[in-house]
LODO-550701 format. One record per residue (C-alpha): x, z, y; chain; residue in three letters; residue number from 1. Coordinates in steps of 0.001 Angstrom, whole numbers. Each point is the difference from the previous one (the first is absolute). Layout:
BEGIN
{c1->X; c3->Z; c2->Y; ch->A; aa->ALA; i->NUM}
...
//
This chain:
BEGIN
{c1->-798; c3->-7532; c2->-6577; ch->A; aa->UNK; i->1}
{c1->-2637; c3->-119; c2->-2622; ch->A; aa->UNK; i->2}
{c1->1216; c3->-52; c2->-3568; ch->A; aa->UNK; i->3}
{c1->-1045; c3->284; c2->-3575; ch->A; aa->UNK; i->4}
{c1->2798; c3->1722; c2->-1840; ch->A; aa->UNK; i->5}
{c1->3377; c3->-64; c2->1769; ch->A; aa->UNK; i->6}
{c1->-176; c3->-2009; c2->3192; ch->A; aa->UNK; i->7}
{c1->2381; c3->-2884; c2->-502; ch->A; aa->UNK; i->8}
{c1->-20; c3->384; c2->-3768; ch->A; aa->UNK; i->9}
{c1->-3735; c3->-254; c2->-463; ch->A; aa->UNK; i->10}
{c1->-2798; c3->-2132; c2->1373; ch->A; aa->UNK; i->11}
{c1->-1986; c3->805; c2->3082; ch->A; aa->UNK; i->12}
{c1->-3345; c3->1725; c2->-435; ch->A; aa->UNK; i->13}
{c1->-2990; c3->-1507; c2->1746; ch->A; aa->UNK; i->14}
{c1->-341; c3->1315; c2->3515; ch->A; aa->UNK; i->15}
{c1->-3349; c3->1372; c2->1031; ch->A; aa->UNK; i->16}
{c1->293; c3->232; c2->3767; ch->A; aa->UNK; i->17}
{c1->-2979; c3->2098; c2->1027; ch->A; aa->UNK; i->18}
{c1->-971; c3->-240; c2->3629; ch->A; aa->UNK; i->19}
{c1->2030; c3->2447; c2->2066; ch->A; aa->UNK; i->20}
{c1->-1778; c3->2869; c2->1696; ch->A; aa->UNK; i->21}
{c1->1540; c3->-592; c2->3387; ch->A; aa->UNK; i->22}
{c1->-771; c3->1416; c2->3394; ch->A; aa->UNK; i->23}
{c1->2445; c3->-2136; c2->1910; ch->A; aa->UNK; i->24}
{c1->3743; c3->124; c2->-393; ch->A; aa->UNK; i->25}
{c1->648; c3->31; c2->3728; ch->A; aa->UNK; i->26}
{c1->2865; c3->-1616; c2->1836; ch->A; aa->UNK; i->27}
{c1->3132; c3->-899; c2->-1958; ch->A; aa->UNK; i->28}
{c1->2675; c3->2653; c2->62; ch->A; aa->UNK; i->29}
{c1->3119; c3->-879; c2->1931; ch->A; aa->UNK; i->30}
{c1->3275; c3->1854; c2->159; ch->A; aa->UNK; i->31}
{c1->-42; c3->3216; c2->1941; ch->A; aa->UNK; i->32}
{c1->-3747; c3->639; c2->-57; ch->A; aa->UNK; i->33}
{c1->470; c3->3385; c2->-1616; ch->A; aa->UNK; i->34}
{c1->-2453; c3->-478; c2->-2868; ch->A; aa->UNK; i->35}
{c1->2585; c3->-314; c2->-2764; ch->A; aa->UNK; i->36}
{c1->-840; c3->3435; c2->-1384; ch->A; aa->UNK; i->37}
{c1->-3657; c3->691; c2->840; ch->A; aa->UNK; i->38}
{c1->-1735; c3->3125; c2->-1330; ch->A; aa->UNK; i->39}
{c1->-2042; c3->-117; c2->-3189; ch->A; aa->UNK; i->40}
{c1->-2758; c3->-938; c2->-381; ch->A; aa->UNK; i->41}
{c1->-781; c3->-784; c2->3651; ch->A; aa->UNK; i->42}
{c1->-2045; c3->1496; c2->2750; ch->A; aa->UNK; i->43}
{c1->-3745; c3->-536; c2->472; ch->A; aa->UNK; i->44}
{c1->-875; c3->-2774; c2->2407; ch->A; aa->UNK; i->45}
{c1->3354; c3->-1734; c2->-320; ch->A; aa->UNK; i->46}
{c1->-1111; c3->-2845; c2->-2226; ch->A; aa->UNK; i->47}
{c1->9; c3->1844; c2->-3303; ch->A; aa->UNK; i->48}
{c1->-2523; c3->-988; c2->-2639; ch->A; aa->UNK; i->49}
{c1->-2357; c3->2825; c2->-978; ch->A; aa->UNK; i->50}
{c1->485; c3->1053; c2->-3592; ch->A; aa->UNK; i->51}
{c1->-2853; c3->981; c2->-2316; ch->A; aa->UNK; i->52}
{c1->-1800; c3->3130; c2->1046; ch->A; aa->UNK; i->53}
{c1->-3049; c3->1192; c2->1850; ch->A; aa->UNK; i->54}
{c1->-559; c3->-1907; c2->3278; ch->A; aa->UNK; i->55}
{c1->284; c3->1992; c2->3170; ch->A; aa->UNK; i->56}
{c1->2192; c3->2762; c2->-1399; ch->A; aa->UNK; i->57}
{c1->3129; c3->-916; c2->1857; ch->A; aa->UNK; i->58}
{c1->314; c3->3298; c2->1811; ch->A; aa->UNK; i->59}
{c1->2560; c3->1145; c2->-2567; ch->A; aa->UNK; i->60}
{c1->2491; c3->-2480; c2->1418; ch->A; aa->UNK; i->61}
{c1->-16; c3->-3139; c2->-2212; ch->A; aa->UNK; i->62}
{c1->-2753; c3->-2531; c2->-690; ch->A; aa->UNK; i->63}
{c1->-2347; c3->886; c2->-2831; ch->A; aa->UNK; i->64}
{c1->1794; c3->3079; c2->-1233; ch->A; aa->UNK; i->65}
{c1->-3104; c3->2157; c2->-137; ch->A; aa->UNK; i->66}
{c1->-607; c3->3178; c2->1887; ch->A; aa->UNK; i->67}
{c1->2448; c3->1447; c2->2526; ch->A; aa->UNK; i->68}
{c1->2967; c3->1835; c2->-1429; ch->A; aa->UNK; i->69}
{c1->355; c3->-2088; c2->-3166; ch->A; aa->UNK; i->70}
{c1->3163; c3->-1823; c2->1032; ch->A; aa->UNK; i->71}
{c1->2285; c3->2327; c2->-1928; ch->A; aa->UNK; i->72}
{c1->-2104; c3->-157; c2->-3148; ch->A; aa->UNK; i->73}
{c1->15; c3->-3696; c2->-739; ch->A; aa->UNK; i->74}
{c1->697; c3->-3495; c2->1171; ch->A; aa->UNK; i->75}
{c1->-2693; c3->-1841; c2->1974; ch->A; aa->UNK; i->76}
{c1->-3084; c3->-812; c2->-1996; ch->A; aa->UNK; i->77}
{c1->1121; c3->1799; c2->-3139; ch->A; aa->UNK; i->78}
{c1->-2566; c3->2757; c2->24; ch->A; aa->UNK; i->79}
{c1->83; c3->3637; c2->891; ch->A; aa->UNK; i->80}
{c1->3018; c3->2294; c2->-424; ch->A; aa->UNK; i->81}
{c1->576; c3->1278; c2->-3509; ch->A; aa->UNK; i->82}
{c1->-1989; c3->-2781; c2->-1661; ch->A; aa->UNK; i->83}
{c1->2892; c3->-1766; c2->-1679; ch->A; aa->UNK; i->84}
{c1->1277; c3->-1540; c2->3213; ch->A; aa->UNK; i->85}
{c1->3616; c3->-809; c2->715; ch->A; aa->UNK; i->86}
{c1->1309; c3->2491; c2->2561; ch->A; aa->UNK; i->87}
{c1->950; c3->-1402; c2->3369; ch->A; aa->UNK; i->88}
{c1->3517; c3->1325; c2->608; ch->A; aa->UNK; i->89}
{c1->414; c3->2461; c2->2828; ch->A; aa->UNK; i->90}
{c1->-2527; c3->1882; c2->2031; ch->A; aa->UNK; i->91}
{c1->-2512; c3->-1357; c2->2540; ch->A; aa->UNK; i->92}
{c1->1630; c3->-863; c2->3297; ch->A; aa->UNK; i->93}
{c1->3274; c3->-1237; c2->-1458; ch->A; aa->UNK; i->94}
{c1->-904; c3->-3683; c2->57; ch->A; aa->UNK; i->95}
{c1->1143; c3->-473; c2->3577; ch->A; aa->UNK; i->96}
{c1->3558; c3->985; c2->-828; ch->A; aa->UNK; i->97}
{c1->611; c3->-2857; c2->-2481; ch->A; aa->UNK; i->98}
{c1->-1109; c3->-600; c2->-3548; ch->A; aa->UNK; i->99}
{c1->-2410; c3->2517; c2->-1537; ch->A; aa->UNK; i->100}
{c1->1871; c3->3054; c2->-1116; ch->A; aa->UNK; i->101}
{c1->2973; c3->-798; c2->2208; ch->A; aa->UNK; i->102}
{c1->-197; c3->3458; c2->1523; ch->A; aa->UNK; i->103}
{c1->-1122; c3->1112; c2->3391; ch->A; aa->UNK; i->104}
{c1->-439; c3->-2469; c2->2874; ch->A; aa->UNK; i->105}
{c1->3359; c3->-1145; c2->1292; ch->A; aa->UNK; i->106}
{c1->1521; c3->-668; c2->-3424; ch->A; aa->UNK; i->107}
{c1->-486; c3->-3755; c2->384; ch->A; aa->UNK; i->108}
{c1->3668; c3->-466; c2->812; ch->A; aa->UNK; i->109}
{c1->1006; c3->1475; c2->-3331; ch->A; aa->UNK; i->110}
{c1->-2453; c3->-2242; c2->-1802; ch->A; aa->UNK; i->111}
{c1->1303; c3->-3086; c2->1769; ch->A; aa->UNK; i->112}
{c1->3496; c3->973; c2->-1076; ch->A; aa->UNK; i->113}
{c1->-1091; c3->-156; c2->-3638; ch->A; aa->UNK; i->114}
{c1->-461; c3->3727; c2->-619; ch->A; aa->UNK; i->115}
{c1->-2209; c3->980; c2->-2907; ch->A; aa->UNK; i->116}
{c1->-3248; c3->1643; c2->1020; ch->A; aa->UNK; i->117}
{c1->-313; c3->3526; c2->-1433; ch->A; aa->UNK; i->118}
{c1->-3035; c3->1246; c2->-1888; ch->A; aa->UNK; i->119}
{c1->-1112; c3->-3416; c2->-1274; ch->A; aa->UNK; i->120}
{c1->-1127; c3->1233; c2->-3402; ch->A; aa->UNK; i->121}
{c1->-2852; c3->-2524; c2->-109; ch->A; aa->UNK; i->122}
{c1->2442; c3->-2924; c2->-180; ch->A; aa->UNK; i->123}
{c1->2430; c3->219; c2->-2926; ch->A; aa->UNK; i->124}
{c1->3397; c3->-1587; c2->477; ch->A; aa->UNK; i->125}
{c1->2476; c3->-1400; c2->-2470; ch->A; aa->UNK; i->126}
{c1->2926; c3->2323; c2->501; ch->A; aa->UNK; i->127}
{c1->-1290; c3->880; c2->3482; ch->A; aa->UNK; i->128}
{c1->2134; c3->-2753; c2->1519; ch->A; aa->UNK; i->129}
{c1->-785; c3->-2069; c2->3050; ch->A; aa->UNK; i->130}
{c1->1233; c3->-3537; c2->572; ch->A; aa->UNK; i->131}
{c1->644; c3->-1889; c2->3200; ch->A; aa->UNK; i->132}
{c1->1983; c3->-2936; c2->1303; ch->A; aa->UNK; i->133}
{c1->290; c3->-972; c2->3666; ch->A; aa->UNK; i->134}
{c1->2171; c3->-3028; c2->-866; ch->A; aa->UNK; i->135}
{c1->2794; c3->707; c2->2420; ch->A; aa->UNK; i->136}
{c1->3238; c3->-1902; c2->-437; ch->A; aa->UNK; i->137}
{c1->1742; c3->-3213; c2->982; ch->A; aa->UNK; i->138}
{c1->-1716; c3->-3368; c2->-275; ch->A; aa->UNK; i->139}
{c1->397; c3->-1681; c2->-3356; ch->A; aa->UNK; i->140}
{c1->589; c3->3166; c2->-1998; ch->A; aa->UNK; i->141}
{c1->-1931; c3->341; c2->-3258; ch->A; aa->UNK; i->142}
{c1->-2559; c3->2827; c2->-293; ch->A; aa->UNK; i->143}
{c1->1428; c3->3414; c2->-906; ch->A; aa->UNK; i->144}
{c1->976; c3->73; c2->-3662; ch->A; aa->UNK; i->145}
{c1->-473; c3->3773; c2->5; ch->A; aa->UNK; i->146}
{c1->-3675; c3->-398; c2->928; ch->A; aa->UNK; i->147}
{c1->-1103; c3->-3288; c2->-1548; ch->A; aa->UNK; i->148}
{c1->285; c3->-1864; c2->-3260; ch->A; aa->UNK; i->149}
{c1->-84; c3->-3779; c2->395; ch->A; aa->UNK; i->150}
{c1->-1595; c3->-1653; c2->-2996; ch->A; aa->UNK; i->151}
{c1->1240; c3->-3455; c2->-874; ch->A; aa->UNK; i->152}
{c1->-981; c3->-2829; c2->-2308; ch->A; aa->UNK; i->153}
{c1->-2222; c3->-3054; c2->-46; ch->A; aa->UNK; i->154}
{c1->-2810; c3->629; c2->-2496; ch->A; aa->UNK; i->155}
{c1->-2784; c3->2008; c2->1631; ch->A; aa->UNK; i->156}
{c1->-3718; c3->53; c2->-714; ch->A; aa->UNK; i->157}
{c1->470; c3->-1818; c2->-3310; ch->A; aa->UNK; i->158}
{c1->1518; c3->-2867; c2->1944; ch->A; aa->UNK; i->159}
{c1->-2953; c3->-315; c2->2391; ch->A; aa->UNK; i->160}
{c1->2209; c3->1054; c2->2912; ch->A; aa->UNK; i->161}
{c1->2576; c3->-2466; c2->1209; ch->A; aa->UNK; i->162}
{c1->2676; c3->2176; c2->1613; ch->A; aa->UNK; i->163}
{c1->3337; c3->1255; c2->-1203; ch->A; aa->UNK; i->164}
{c1->736; c3->3477; c2->1334; ch->A; aa->UNK; i->165}
{c1->3539; c3->444; c2->1292; ch->A; aa->UNK; i->166}
{c1->2169; c3->2893; c2->1199; ch->A; aa->UNK; i->167}
{c1->3051; c3->495; c2->2186; ch->A; aa->UNK; i->168}
{c1->-1665; c3->-765; c2->3326; ch->A; aa->UNK; i->169}
{c1->-932; c3->-3584; c2->-831; ch->A; aa->UNK; i->170}
{c1->-3765; c3->471; c2->465; ch->A; aa->UNK; i->171}
{c1->-210; c3->3590; c2->1277; ch->A; aa->UNK; i->172}
{c1->2254; c3->1212; c2->2794; ch->A; aa->UNK; i->173}
{c1->117; c3->2070; c2->3165; ch->A; aa->UNK; i->174}
{c1->-410; c3->-1779; c2->3327; ch->A; aa->UNK; i->175}
{c1->2198; c3->2396; c2->1985; ch->A; aa->UNK; i->176}
{c1->-2954; c3->1169; c2->2104; ch->A; aa->UNK; i->177}
{c1->-1323; c3->2645; c2->-2382; ch->A; aa->UNK; i->178}
{c1->-2035; c3->-2292; c2->-2259; ch->A; aa->UNK; i->179}
{c1->66; c3->-1289; c2->-3549; ch->A; aa->UNK; i->180}
{c1->-805; c3->-3705; c2->-376; ch->A; aa->UNK; i->181}
{c1->-1165; c3->-1318; c2->-3371; ch->A; aa->UNK; i->182}
{c1->-10; c3->-3787; c2->-172; ch->A; aa->UNK; i->183}
{c1->-1597; c3->-2313; c2->-2566; ch->A; aa->UNK; i->184}
{c1->1066; c3->-3595; c2->436; ch->A; aa->UNK; i->185}
{c1->244; c3->-3353; c2->-1688; ch->A; aa->UNK; i->186}
{c1->3532; c3->-740; c2->-1129; ch->A; aa->UNK; i->187}
{c1->1731; c3->-1156; c2->-3142; ch->A; aa->UNK; i->188}
{c1->1050; c3->2980; c2->-2087; ch->A; aa->UNK; i->189}
{c1->1500; c3->113; c2->-3480; ch->A; aa->UNK; i->190}
{c1->-929; c3->3172; c2->-1838; ch->A; aa->UNK; i->191}
{c1->1980; c3->1928; c2->-2589; ch->A; aa->UNK; i->192}
{c1->-1669; c3->-2118; c2->-2675; ch->A; aa->UNK; i->193}
{c1->1532; c3->-3150; c2->1476; ch->A; aa->UNK; i->194}
{c1->-3369; c3->-1410; c2->1041; ch->A; aa->UNK; i->195}
{c1->-311; c3->-1443; c2->3511; ch->A; aa->UNK; i->196}
{c1->-2969; c3->1266; c2->2013; ch->A; aa->UNK; i->197}
{c1->-1412; c3->-576; c2->3479; ch->A; aa->UNK; i->198}
{c1->-718; c3->3408; c2->1576; ch->A; aa->UNK; i->199}
{c1->1843; c3->3241; c2->662; ch->A; aa->UNK; i->200}
{c1->-1218; c3->3392; c2->1230; ch->A; aa->UNK; i->201}
{c1->675; c3->3738; c2->-353; ch->A; aa->UNK; i->202}
{c1->-1689; c3->2985; c2->-1595; ch->A; aa->UNK; i->203}
{c1->1044; c3->3546; c2->964; ch->A; aa->UNK; i->204}
{c1->-1011; c3->3112; c2->-1944; ch->A; aa->UNK; i->205}
{c1->560; c3->3509; c2->1369; ch->A; aa->UNK; i->206}
{c1->2270; c3->2291; c2->-1989; ch->A; aa->UNK; i->207}
{c1->-2366; c3->2889; c2->711; ch->A; aa->UNK; i->208}
{c1->-3558; c3->329; c2->-1259; ch->A; aa->UNK; i->209}
{c1->-2715; c3->2501; c2->889; ch->A; aa->UNK; i->210}
{c1->-3087; c3->1216; c2->-1836; ch->A; aa->UNK; i->211}
{c1->-2149; c3->45; c2->3110; ch->A; aa->UNK; i->212}
{c1->566; c3->349; c2->3709; ch->A; aa->UNK; i->213}
{c1->119; c3->-2455; c2->2866; ch->A; aa->UNK; i->214}
{c1->1652; c3->-3389; c2->341; ch->A; aa->UNK; i->215}
{c1->309; c3->-1507; c2->3457; ch->A; aa->UNK; i->216}
{c1->1537; c3->-3442; c2->615; ch->A; aa->UNK; i->217}
{c1->243; c3->-1885; c2->3300; ch->A; aa->UNK; i->218}
{c1->283; c3->-3723; c2->-544; ch->A; aa->UNK; i->219}
{c1->-907; c3->-3492; c2->1144; ch->A; aa->UNK; i->220}
{c1->-97; c3->-3417; c2->-1660; ch->A; aa->UNK; i->221}
{c1->932; c3->-3506; c2->1062; ch->A; aa->UNK; i->222}
{c1->-2603; c3->-2749; c2->278; ch->A; aa->UNK; i->223}
{c1->-2240; c3->-770; c2->-2914; ch->A; aa->UNK; i->224}
{c1->1336; c3->-2430; c2->-2567; ch->A; aa->UNK; i->225}
{c1->-1668; c3->-986; c2->-3234; ch->A; aa->UNK; i->226}
{c1->1705; c3->1501; c2->-3007; ch->A; aa->UNK; i->227}
{c1->1486; c3->3043; c2->1763; ch->A; aa->UNK; i->228}
{c1->-1117; c3->3370; c2->-1374; ch->A; aa->UNK; i->229}
{c1->1603; c3->2880; c2->1960; ch->A; aa->UNK; i->230}
{c1->-877; c3->3523; c2->-1098; ch->A; aa->UNK; i->231}
{c1->616; c3->3706; c2->608; ch->A; aa->UNK; i->232}
{c1->-1132; c3->2022; c2->-2992; ch->A; aa->UNK; i->233}
{c1->357; c3->3037; c2->-2231; ch->A; aa->UNK; i->234}
{c1->398; c3->-448; c2->-3742; ch->A; aa->UNK; i->235}
{c1->-485; c3->2923; c2->-2368; ch->A; aa->UNK; i->236}
{c1->2698; c3->782; c2->-2521; ch->A; aa->UNK; i->237}
{c1->769; c3->-665; c2->-2748; ch->A; aa->UNK; i->238}
{c1->-759; c3->-3518; c2->1189; ch->A; aa->UNK; i->239}
{c1->-154; c3->-1299; c2->-3554; ch->A; aa->UNK; i->240}
{c1->-3277; c3->1912; c2->-404; ch->A; aa->UNK; i->241}
{c1->-1644; c3->-1332; c2->3149; ch->A; aa->UNK; i->242}
{c1->-2872; c3->5; c2->865; ch->A; aa->UNK; i->243}
{c1->-443; c3->3330; c2->-1814; ch->A; aa->UNK; i->244}
{c1->2287; c3->1656; c2->2561; ch->A; aa->UNK; i->245}
{c1->-1571; c3->-1865; c2->2876; ch->A; aa->UNK; i->246}
{c1->843; c3->-2320; c2->2849; ch->A; aa->UNK; i->247}
{c1->-771; c3->238; c2->3710; ch->A; aa->UNK; i->248}
{c1->287; c3->-3160; c2->2072; ch->A; aa->UNK; i->249}
{c1->540; c3->1278; c2->3516; ch->A; aa->UNK; i->250}
{c1->314; c3->-3519; c2->1370; ch->A; aa->UNK; i->251}
{c1->-63; c3->-3378; c2->-1707; ch->A; aa->UNK; i->252}
{c1->-670; c3->-3349; c2->1605; ch->A; aa->UNK; i->253}
{c1->-769; c3->-3635; c2->-747; ch->A; aa->UNK; i->254}
{c1->-2094; c3->572; c2->-3118; ch->A; aa->UNK; i->255}
{c1->-1893; c3->-2991; c2->-1364; ch->A; aa->UNK; i->256}
{c1->801; c3->-2060; c2->3078; ch->A; aa->UNK; i->257}
{c1->-1872; c3->2484; c2->2176; ch->A; aa->UNK; i->258}
{c1->472; c3->378; c2->3740; ch->A; aa->UNK; i->259}
{c1->3150; c3->1848; c2->1098; ch->A; aa->UNK; i->260}
{c1->-1832; c3->3323; c2->-113; ch->A; aa->UNK; i->261}
{c1->1733; c3->2966; c2->-1662; ch->A; aa->UNK; i->262}
{c1->-1956; c3->1662; c2->-2806; ch->A; aa->UNK; i->263}
{c1->123; c3->3263; c2->-1941; ch->A; aa->UNK; i->264}
{c1->-894; c3->687; c2->-3643; ch->A; aa->UNK; i->265}
{c1->94; c3->2666; c2->-2691; ch->A; aa->UNK; i->266}
{c1->624; c3->-737; c2->-3684; ch->A; aa->UNK; i->267}
{c1->-346; c3->2399; c2->-2920; ch->A; aa->UNK; i->268}
{c1->-1027; c3->-273; c2->-3635; ch->A; aa->UNK; i->269}
{c1->-3457; c3->1387; c2->768; ch->A; aa->UNK; i->270}
{c1->-3140; c3->-1377; c2->1598; ch->A; aa->UNK; i->271}
{c1->245; c3->-1164; c2->3602; ch->A; aa->UNK; i->272}
{c1->3441; c3->-1519; c2->-452; ch->A; aa->UNK; i->273}
{c1->592; c3->-2721; c2->2573; ch->A; aa->UNK; i->274}
{c1->-2102; c3->1633; c2->2699; ch->A; aa->UNK; i->275}
{c1->1201; c3->-574; c2->3518; ch->A; aa->UNK; i->276}
{c1->-562; c3->-2098; c2->3063; ch->A; aa->UNK; i->277}
{c1->1549; c3->-1530; c2->3108; ch->A; aa->UNK; i->278}
{c1->1385; c3->1831; c2->3024; ch->A; aa->UNK; i->279}
{c1->-1165; c3->-2656; c2->2446; ch->A; aa->UNK; i->280}
{c1->3199; c3->-79; c2->2078; ch->A; aa->UNK; i->281}
{c1->2521; c3->-2651; c2->1026; ch->A; aa->UNK; i->282}
{c1->2786; c3->293; c2->-2568; ch->A; aa->UNK; i->283}
{c1->2533; c3->-1645; c2->2315; ch->A; aa->UNK; i->284}
{c1->-161; c3->3016; c2->2328; ch->A; aa->UNK; i->285}
{c1->1544; c3->3405; c2->-658; ch->A; aa->UNK; i->286}
{c1->-2294; c3->2349; c2->-1930; ch->A; aa->UNK; i->287}
{c1->398; c3->3389; c2->-1627; ch->A; aa->UNK; i->288}
{c1->-1329; c3->-230; c2->-3561; ch->A; aa->UNK; i->289}
{c1->-659; c3->3422; c2->-1434; ch->A; aa->UNK; i->290}
{c1->-1328; c3->1564; c2->-3173; ch->A; aa->UNK; i->291}
{c1->-462; c3->3571; c2->-1192; ch->A; aa->UNK; i->292}
{c1->-612; c3->554; c2->-3703; ch->A; aa->UNK; i->293}
{c1->-544; c3->2669; c2->-2619; ch->A; aa->UNK; i->294}
{c1->175; c3->-262; c2->-3787; ch->A; aa->UNK; i->295}
{c1->-2032; c3->1409; c2->-2878; ch->A; aa->UNK; i->296}
{c1->-3654; c3->-323; c2->-1061; ch->A; aa->UNK; i->297}
{c1->-1144; c3->497; c2->3607; ch->A; aa->UNK; i->298}
{c1->2767; c3->-2084; c2->1557; ch->A; aa->UNK; i->299}
{c1->-809; c3->-1895; c2->3161; ch->A; aa->UNK; i->300}
{c1->1603; c3->-2466; c2->2386; ch->A; aa->UNK; i->301}
{c1->-464; c3->-14; c2->3786; ch->A; aa->UNK; i->302}
{c1->945; c3->-3252; c2->1776; ch->A; aa->UNK; i->303}
{c1->787; c3->-111; c2->3718; ch->A; aa->UNK; i->304}
{c1->1070; c3->-2747; c2->2375; ch->A; aa->UNK; i->305}
{c1->1648; c3->851; c2->3313; ch->A; aa->UNK; i->306}
{c1->-1141; c3->3609; c2->-337; ch->A; aa->UNK; i->307}
{c1->-3669; c3->-787; c2->-764; ch->A; aa->UNK; i->308}
{c1->-1630; c3->885; c2->-3280; ch->A; aa->UNK; i->309}
{c1->-1321; c3->-3090; c2->-1761; ch->A; aa->UNK; i->310}
{c1->-1204; c3->1037; c2->-3436; ch->A; aa->UNK; i->311}
{c1->189; c3->2597; c2->-2766; ch->A; aa->UNK; i->312}
{c1->111; c3->-1101; c2->-3651; ch->A; aa->UNK; i->313}
{c1->309; c3->1840; c2->-3329; ch->A; aa->UNK; i->314}
{c1->3433; c3->-51; c2->-1625; ch->A; aa->UNK; i->315}
{c1->-248; c3->1522; c2->-3456; ch->A; aa->UNK; i->316}
{c1->3462; c3->29; c2->-1537; ch->A; aa->UNK; i->317}
{c1->1830; c3->2652; c2->-2058; ch->A; aa->UNK; i->318}
{c1->681; c3->3149; c2->2001; ch->A; aa->UNK; i->319}
{c1->3499; c3->177; c2->1422; ch->A; aa->UNK; i->320}
{c1->851; c3->-3645; c2->-753; ch->A; aa->UNK; i->321}
{c1->2421; c3->-1291; c2->2641; ch->A; aa->UNK; i->322}
{c1->-64; c3->-3396; c2->1703; ch->A; aa->UNK; i->323}
{c1->2803; c3->-2030; c2->1569; ch->A; aa->UNK; i->324}
{c1->-109; c3->-2108; c2->3167; ch->A; aa->UNK; i->325}
{c1->381; c3->-3764; c2->-391; ch->A; aa->UNK; i->326}
{c1->664; c3->-2532; c2->2778; ch->A; aa->UNK; i->327}
{c1->11; c3->-3676; c2->-965; ch->A; aa->UNK; i->328}
{c1->-1178; c3->-3529; c2->651; ch->A; aa->UNK; i->329}
{c1->-1128; c3->-1884; c2->-3098; ch->A; aa->UNK; i->330}
{c1->-496; c3->-3764; c2->21; ch->A; aa->UNK; i->331}
{c1->-2852; c3->-1874; c2->-1642; ch->A; aa->UNK; i->332}
{c1->-2365; c3->1507; c2->-2581; ch->A; aa->UNK; i->333}
{c1->-2984; c3->1561; c2->1807; ch->A; aa->UNK; i->334}
{c1->1353; c3->-1237; c2->3346; ch->A; aa->UNK; i->335}
{c1->-456; c3->-3620; c2->-1034; ch->A; aa->UNK; i->336}
{c1->2281; c3->-3012; c2->23; ch->A; aa->UNK; i->337}
{c1->2994; c3->644; c2->2282; ch->A; aa->UNK; i->338}
{c1->331; c3->-1914; c2->3241; ch->A; aa->UNK; i->339}
{c1->2668; c3->-2690; c2->-39; ch->A; aa->UNK; i->340}
{c1->1868; c3->1728; c2->2851; ch->A; aa->UNK; i->341}
{c1->-508; c3->3574; c2->-1254; ch->A; aa->UNK; i->342}
{c1->1955; c3->2486; c2->2126; ch->A; aa->UNK; i->343}
{c1->-1898; c3->3299; c2->119; ch->A; aa->UNK; i->344}
{c1->1232; c3->3370; c2->1281; ch->A; aa->UNK; i->345}
{c1->-1140; c3->3600; c2->-59; ch->A; aa->UNK; i->346}
{c1->1706; c3->2170; c2->2601; ch->A; aa->UNK; i->347}
{c1->-92; c3->3756; c2->-638; ch->A; aa->UNK; i->348}
{c1->714; c3->2537; c2->2737; ch->A; aa->UNK; i->349}
{c1->-54; c3->3074; c2->-2233; ch->A; aa->UNK; i->350}
{c1->-1169; c3->1466; c2->-3311; ch->A; aa->UNK; i->351}
{c1->-929; c3->3707; c2->-35; ch->A; aa->UNK; i->352}
{c1->-1313; c3->1715; c2->-3097; ch->A; aa->UNK; i->353}
{c1->-614; c3->3717; c2->-223; ch->A; aa->UNK; i->354}
{c1->-2729; c3->2613; c2->154; ch->A; aa->UNK; i->355}
//
């Protein structure tokens, strides 16, 4: 979600949704297709978008990376090895086994189990901790209190948003089938201040943050309704100093009354804040939303949808500054006037954050 200052305590910055550099998102991902943990950053000819670099020099393995043999020296399109590039973790040939730097081919099972990838010096981590939730548990149970903070209250976005965030499983609960369901709906609700309001929702914040790595979330949304603003995002900490510590909107929907088309954005205190675009997929189907990011003066963000690289953007934030995962549905504000029968859901299959 795009913010100026603390999201929910400050106003929303203007969104500049640059046209997405898409090469087709492909068929929606359904359960059991085996693409939940695709290799980074993708294989040539499989729908990936070429990154900056010299045309025709794809013999090294990835689009636009320069001459053959430069995979280990830098990320695609970032120049030749040793020229200030961010090292691509691992050695050439390890991509097939899982995430870059996950070890030799065949280590994908360990990666899927949440194991940290060794040798990932190019991606600093806050405490070196990974974070994941598969949302297993009986129907109706609240999200794990050991993994998530549930923010509450009714005054968000300087009052521009209409929802009251609740806890205790009222608006965020497990469905008993391995999913988290966040629901924003119209109902009478009296907040702690004694004021009666019309909408309730939930906002979850991970209790683990990372200063770079990969976040992968599989999710789907209900039908489009005016006023619903579901989002999956990373907010840099300390949040009170945002946007200096950055924000990455992995998926946000319903902005400015737009079509139900999930978008991505990056926000920092520097130039280019608000850059992003649209994924061009049906948000009511299952999709794997994925981002890989680094921090520092040369920080970058790589966005992927269903295993396909969409775009690379600069992300210049203080080196080593961690970010937390946020899942929520806001009501009103940039999503417009809420529908009279507002009842919007975001269903999340899993959240996996690591190297």
